[in-house]
C-alpha positions in Angstrom: 109.7 -89.3 50.8 113.3 -88.6 49.8 112.4 -88.6 46.1 109.7 -86.0 46.7 112.0 -83.6 48.5 113.8 -82.1 45.4 110.4 -81.5 43.7 109.1 -79.8 46.8 112.1 -77.6 46.9 111.7 -76.5 43.3 108.1 -75.6 43.8 109.0 -73.5 46.8 111.7 -71.7 44.9 109.4 -70.8 42.0 106.6 -69.7 44.4 108.9 -67.1 46.1 110.2 -65.7 42.8 109.3 -62.0 42.4 106.1 -62.2 44.4 106.8 -59.0 46.3 105.2 -56.0 44.6 107.7 -53.6 43.1 108.3 -50.6 45.3 108.2 -47.2 43.5 109.6 -44.1 45.0 108.0 -40.9 43.8 108.5 -37.3 44.8 105.6 -36.3 46.9 104.1 -33.0 45.9 103.2 -31.0 49.0 100.3 -28.5 48.2 101.1 -24.8 48.6 99.0 -23.5 51.5 98.1 -20.3 49.6 97.0 -22.2 46.5 94.9 -24.6 48.6 93.3 -21.5 50.3 92.6 -19.8 46.9 90.6 -22.8 45.8 88.8 -23.1 49.1 87.5 -19.6 49.2 85.6 -20.2 46.0 83.3 -22.6 47.9 84.0 -22.6 51.6 82.1 -25.0 54.0 78.8 -23.7 55.3 80.0 -24.0 59.0 83.3 -22.2 58.4 82.2 -19.0 60.1 85.6 -17.3 60.2 86.2 -17.8 56.5 82.7 -16.6 55.5 83.1 -13.5 57.6 86.4 -12.7 56.0 84.9 -13.1 52.6 82.0 -10.8 53.5 84.5 -8.2 54.8 86.5 -8.5 51.6 83.4 -7.9 49.4 82.5 -4.9 51.4 86.0 -3.4 51.1 86.1 -4.0 47.4 82.8 -2.1 47.0 84.5 0.8 48.9 88.0 0.8 47.3 87.8 -1.4 44.2 91.6 -1.9 43.9 93.2 -3.5 47.0 96.7 -4.8 47.9 96.7 -6.8 51.1 99.7 -6.7 53.4 100.1 -9.2 56.2 101.5 -9.0 59.7 101.7 -12.1 61.8 104.0 -13.9 64.1 106.8 -15.5 62.0 105.9 -13.6 58.8 108.9 -12.1 57.1 108.2 -8.5 56.1 109.4 -7.0 52.8 112.2 -4.5 52.9 110.2 -2.2 50.6 106.9 -2.2 52.4 106.9 1.6 52.7 107.5 1.9 49.0 104.6 -0.6 48.3 102.3 1.9 50.1 103.8 4.8 48.2 103.5 3.1 44.8 100.1 1.6 45.4 98.7 5.0 46.3 100.1 6.4 43.0 98.3 3.8 40.9 95.1 4.1 43.1 95.4 0.9 45.1 94.3 0.8 48.7 96.7 -1.0 50.9 95.0 -2.9 53.7 96.9 -4.7 56.4 95.5 -8.1 57.5 96.6 -10.2 60.5 96.9 -13.1 58.2 97.5 -16.7 59.2 96.8 -19.6 56.8 95.5 -21.9 59.6 92.6 -24.3 59.9 91.5 -25.2 63.3 88.3 -27.0 64.4 86.8 -26.4 61.0 87.5 -22.7 61.0 89.9 -21.2 58.4 91.9 -18.0 58.8 93.4 -16.2 55.7 90.3 -16.1 53.5 90.3 -12.3 53.3 93.6 -12.1 51.5 93.0 -15.1 49.3 89.6 -13.8 48.2 90.9 -10.3 47.5 93.8 -11.7 45.5 91.5 -13.8 43.3 89.2 -10.8 42.6 92.1 -8.5 41.8 93.6 -11.0 39.4 90.4 -11.0 37.4 90.9 -7.3 36.9 94.7 -6.8 36.8 96.1 -10.2 35.9 97.6 -13.1 37.9 100.9 -11.3 38.6 99.4 -8.0 39.8 101.1 -8.3 43.2 104.5 -9.1 41.8 104.2 -6.1 39.4 103.5 -3.8 42.4 106.3 -5.2 44.4 108.7 -4.9 41.5 108.0 -1.2 41.1 108.2 -0.7 44.8 111.6 -2.3 44.9 112.7 0.0 42.1 111.5 3.0 44.1 113.5 1.7 47.1 116.7 1.4 45.1 116.2 5.0 43.8 115.9 6.2 47.4 119.1 4.3 48.4 121.0 5.9 45.6 119.7 9.4 45.6 118.0 10.0 49.0 120.4 8.1 51.3 117.6 6.0 52.7 118.7 4.0 55.7 118.1 0.2 55.8 118.0 -2.0 58.8 120.8 -4.6 59.1 118.2 -7.3 59.9 116.4 -6.7 56.6 119.4 -7.7 54.6 120.7 -11.2 53.6 123.9 -12.3 55.3 126.0 -11.6 52.2 124.5 -8.1 51.9 125.1 -7.0 55.5 127.9 -4.6 56.5 130.8 -6.4 58.2 133.2 -5.0 60.7 136.7 -5.4 59.3 137.9 -7.2 62.4 134.6 -9.1 62.8 134.2 -12.0 65.2 131.2 -14.0 66.3 130.5 -11.7 69.2 130.2 -8.7 67.0 128.0 -10.7 64.5 125.5 -11.2 67.3 125.4 -7.5 68.1 127.5 -7.4 71.2 130.9 -5.9 71.9 133.2 -6.8 74.8 132.2 -5.5 78.2 133.5 -2.0 79.0 135.3 -1.7 82.3 134.3 1.8 83.5 136.0 2.1 86.9 132.6 3.3 88.3 131.0 1.8 91.3 128.2 0.1 89.5 125.9 -2.2 91.4 125.3 -5.6 89.8 124.1 -9.1 90.7 126.4 -12.1 90.0 127.2 -11.8 86.2 124.3 -9.4 85.5 125.6 -5.9 84.7 123.9 -2.8 83.5 123.8 -2.5 79.7 122.8 -0.2 76.9 121.8 -0.7 73.3 123.5 1.8 71.0 122.3 2.2 67.5 124.4 3.7 64.7 124.4 4.1 61.0 127.2 2.5 58.9 127.7 5.0 56.1 128.5 4.2 52.5 132.2 4.9 53.1 132.2 2.3 56.0 132.4 4.9 58.8 129.7 5.2 61.5 127.5 8.1 62.5 124.3 9.0 64.4 125.0 7.0 67.5 121.9 6.9 69.8 120.9 5.2 73.0 117.9 3.0 72.1 117.6 1.1 75.3 119.0 1.4 78.8 118.8 -1.3 81.6 120.3 -0.1 84.8 119.6 -3.3 86.8 119.5 -1.2 90.0 118.3 2.3 90.7 121.7 3.1 92.1 123.1 2.9 88.6 120.7 5.5 87.1 122.9 8.4 88.2 125.6 7.1 85.8 123.3 6.8 82.8 124.6 9.9 80.9 128.3 9.1 81.7 127.8 5.5 80.6 126.2 6.6 77.3 129.1 8.8 76.5 131.6 6.1 77.4 129.7 3.6 75.1 129.6 6.0 72.2 133.2 7.0 72.5 134.3 3.3 72.7 132.3 2.4 69.6 133.6 5.4 67.6 137.2 4.6 68.7 137.3 0.9 68.1 134.4 -0.1 65.8 134.5 2.6 63.1 135.8 0.7 60.1 133.3 -1.4 58.2 132.7 -3.0 54.8 129.5 -1.2 53.9 126.2 -3.0 53.3 124.5 -3.4 50.0 121.1 -4.1 48.6 121.0 -5.9 45.2 124.5 -4.7 44.6 123.8 -1.0 45.5 125.9 0.4 48.4 123.5 1.5 51.2 123.4 3.2 54.6 122.6 0.6 57.2 121.5 0.9 60.8 123.1 -1.5 63.3 122.9 -1.9 67.0 125.4 -2.9 69.6 124.6 -4.1 73.1 127.2 -2.6 75.5 127.6 -4.1 79.0 129.3 -2.0 81.7 131.4 -3.2 84.7 
């Protein structure tokens, strides 16, 4: 038995040598939802009622307008900063802009988003695959012209972080759109730490100064505070002008722009 043990050990060693399959790690390619939808609308499933209705609507609209650019509005969809200019330029080149509550979602065999996907496929047959990008590029040029020559006002939330105007003495509170609470000396009614507040919008001009201060929202908390509304609005505007009037102006693609911002002012 002892003579057989070394032989058994050698056989066991060779039987375990490289028997495990080689593990390969490959980058998984995740399909683009829009591309998947584009392929799907060519031949949707017979029981996909929502998709088929969208395609029927798209065909009807194309008979009526021929050239269509579809915009989208849905929860979580980021809008383009030059959407107004898209409508303006599209009209110039005889494109109808149609808004569609778009959502690339498939649920219980029903697919949303087929309207835009079908329209895009048909428009590409006429105007080329990049027809949307061409329209958007021209719309952006139009926006830049308006920023330079017509003093168009942009919203601070439409800009990237490195493009936004920055208060020279900026801190995290100001970044979030708040300023320290103003102690007014008025007999304001409040509950615990909940005080009346007002949202004041203003425009940061190209020279970094602010203008056009407006009350966009007023929450009194209690009806007793309503009598102080006008006085509180004046206090808020004077405070912002006095202490928050020196900004590094905003830019869009390197072009200095007028930018609307809003502060929430709380009153004690």
